[in-house]
N, C-alpha and C positions, 0 to 999 in steps of 0.2 A: 199599651197599645200604640202602634204606629201605622198610619194609612199611607198608602202609595198608590199614584194613579198610573195605570199603562193601558193604553188604548182605551177600550171601554169598561175595563174591569177595575175595581178598587179592592186592593188587599190590605188586610188587617193582620198585623204579625203578634204573636205571642210566643214566649219561651217558657217552658217548664222542663223540671229534671226527668230524668228517664224513670218509668215505672220498673222497679226492682222486685217482682213479686216474690222470687226466691230468698232474698235477703230481708226485705221488710214486708211481707205479706199483708199485715193490718193497716199500715201506712198506705200501701199502694191501692188497697180495695177502698179506702176513704178518698184519696187523692182522685182516684177513678171515678167515684161516684159525683164528686163535686165538679170534676171536669166534664163528665158526661151531662150532668144538670146545665152547666154553662153552655155546652156546645147545643144541646137540644133547644134551649131557650133562643140562641142565636139563629138556629134553623128556623124556628117559628116566626122570627123577624125577618126571614127572607135571604139569610145568608147561606151559602155553600160552604163546606169546611173541608181543609185538607189537613193531613197529619203527616208532618214531615220529619225524618230522623233515620240515623243508620239502623241496620239490622240489629235487633235485639233491644231497642229502645222502648218498645211497649205499644207500638202503633196498632197492631193487630189486637192486643189485650184491651187497649182503650176502645178501639171500634166495637169489639164485642160487647162492651159496658153501655156504649152509645145506642146501638142498634141491634140488640140481640135477634137473632133468627132472620135478619133481613140483609145478611151480608152476601156478596158475590165475590169469591175469592178465585183468582187465577191459578193458583198452585195445584189444586185438583186437576183442572184441565190441562195445565202443563204437563202434569205427570201422565195423564191418560193420552196425551200427545207425544209420548216417549221423550219428554223434556224439550219439545220444540216449540219455541215462542215466536212470534204472537199468537194467541188464541183469540177466537172469537168472543165478543161481548154480548150478553143477552139479559135481559130482566125477566124473561119467562120464569114462572114458578116462585117468583119472591113476592110475599105479602103486599098488600096495597101500603101506600105511605112512603116514608122515606127510606132510602137504601143505602147500604154501606158497599164500597168498591174496595177490596183488598189487592194489593199489588198491582196497581194500574199499569206499570211499566211492561207487564207481560201480555196485557190485553192488546188486540188490534186496535189501532187507532181509528181507524176508518168506521168499525162496527160501534166503538165508542160514542164518535160523532153523530152516527145514524140514530143513537138513543138520545141524544142531546135534549131535545125539546121534551121527551117523557121524563127524563131525569130532572129537568128544570121544574116540571109540574109536581114532581113528587118531593123533591129535596133530596141532597144527597152529601155523605161524607166520604172522602176517597183518602187513600195513602199513597205518598211518594217517599222516595229515599232522598231526592235532590229537589232543591227550591226551583230551580229552572224547569224540572219536569212537572211541579206543581203548578207554577204559572203557565206554562204553555198548555197544559190540559185544561185549566179553566179557561183559557182563550178560546180554545177548540170547542169546549162545551158551551159557549156563551154566556158564561157565569158573569154577572155585574158585580156582586160583592161577595168576596172569599175570605173567610177567616182560616189563615194558617198558623198552625199551631205547632211549633218546633219541639221535639222531644229530645232533649239532651242539652249541649251547650250551643253557643252563637257561632262554631267555626263555619256554618252554612252560610252565615251572614258576612264572614271575614274573608271570603274566597273572592273579593273584588265584586261582589254583587250587592245590590241594594237591599234593604233600605238602609 
């Protein structure tokens, strides 16, 4: 774990291998259960969490294990909007408690920020494909402590970006 301060947020970075459900289903189930236990504990301690990785690394798979039935995904909204993005973000209809936000890049940033206070009270896990997107969204949502979990290798860190 490595912590980095940027403005008012403090980021903690972890790296894990991708979840390969088709190749190793039993191993992926056990790993996802362990990671979900770790992440839910971190959320209880006041951390917000971001899952970062390329397409197909298992961000959505892990998100569904962490917060089943509490996920807001942009993809159905983008499809309904004739594949035009960004789409508005809303937490209407989601059960009380923590919420998962999948495919954050497709949501309208203004509506995400409008929900920042409510998200902070509830706790949330969100996904991003790039580290810079994860950090910028954390800043917009006024997050103080963010746990960032990389699914995949460290090339995201090797692109001239900290930590």
